[in-house]
Phi, psi and omega in degrees: 000106182300142178070007178264121184250127180244132173255122177259118175252101191206127181268349177279112186300317182296316179296315181298316180297319179299316180293320179298315181291317184293307183291328175297323179289344178258024172070024171270148169269122191229141181232160184225136172234139184270347180214168187296316182295318176297321179298318178298316179297319181289329176297327180278339184255335183254349174052059183292152174285329181206152179241130169262117192237116175287143179282315184272092180241154178288144174072318181217117184285169184299328179297318179292321177301313180300316180300316181293322178295324182282349180276342188250133186301323184292337184238356189292340184257005179287125177301140181233132172244122177282139171244125185202157174272350180281129182238016180283145181302320181299323179292319178297314181298318180299316180297316181291324178296331180281352176108012176291151182267338180200170188210118182231137185264149176272148352287147183237159175275122188292331176292321176296320179298318179300319179294324178291322176300310180298322179295318179297319180292318179297319180299316180297320179289320186295323181266019174061038174264326180235141178281131191298324184283331188242340187077003181284152177297150181215181173045243185302326182291323176295314179299321178297317180296317179295316181297321181296319179294318181292322179296321181270005179055044178273131177280127181207169175242130175261124176242133175246122184246132176244161180259105175289136180086005184293317181295320178297318178298316180297321179297322184274318188259346179098161187290330180293315177295323179295320177298321178296319179295321178296319177297323177297318177301317179299317181293321177303313181295312182298318182295317179292314181296319181293319185275332187234356178265204179248163179298339182267000175293159189218141177231128178220176179233131175234112188059237178255019180248151176261130177254119184237123178254116186240149184244343178214146172052043186299316182297315181295319180294319181297318180292322178294321177300313181297318180295315180297321180294313181301320181290321186274335187290341179301332181294346181268359180249162172288162179300320182297319180293323178294319180298319181272358178063032177175173178252149180271123177258140180049055182297145177077008179243171178291346181259011180302136177204167179252125175263127182301159175301153182296149172210159177272136178229154180278119176276318174200155176219119184242130177280000000 
């Protein structure tokens, strides 16, 4: 699954290596953490579409990892599948109560696990919880985050960022390349918010716009996001388009024109 990122939090080297090789061979982008704290850090820095989480981990078990991930806005909506040798009903219930999306016991059939991974991602997309291109929360989840802040009287800034020139780029390079560019925009926003924002900041997608809820230094973060995008998006264009600073639309016709390279712009910002 192109653009699908899986984080494996697993201390058993053999199991982790098998999952890395298997999912990598099926076109998933996959990362590995050997313990819970490293897994939490990687969830905030690698922005996985889904997490495979072992229950029996050193220092911090999978239940605690799940609880911590669900406490923070940037990671609370990532689907989680528990991997465990425990098959007791109480263990399953505990995992699901903490917000896990599925629970599979070891030893497991890796093909079945792949289908469960795809199923969890599809369910989240189908009920409009996650945006398909980025895995970011959308629709009801964005509304829930805003309502929660307002209910708790939390001061925040809402920024909505759109990609200027996105339609022109899609017309020239095709929808697959456009999806890759959209994913890059999402990563730019997530990386800046994760490294320089607060744990309670939030990033979502509404239509083709990014909704970002920030709690400190909103103006500075927004400008850094825009700068990082402008610098990195050039890699998605041909050398000729970068040199002319735009793409040619309707070439060879009386309506020929140049559309500037994509950039992020503020659609609205509400305190």
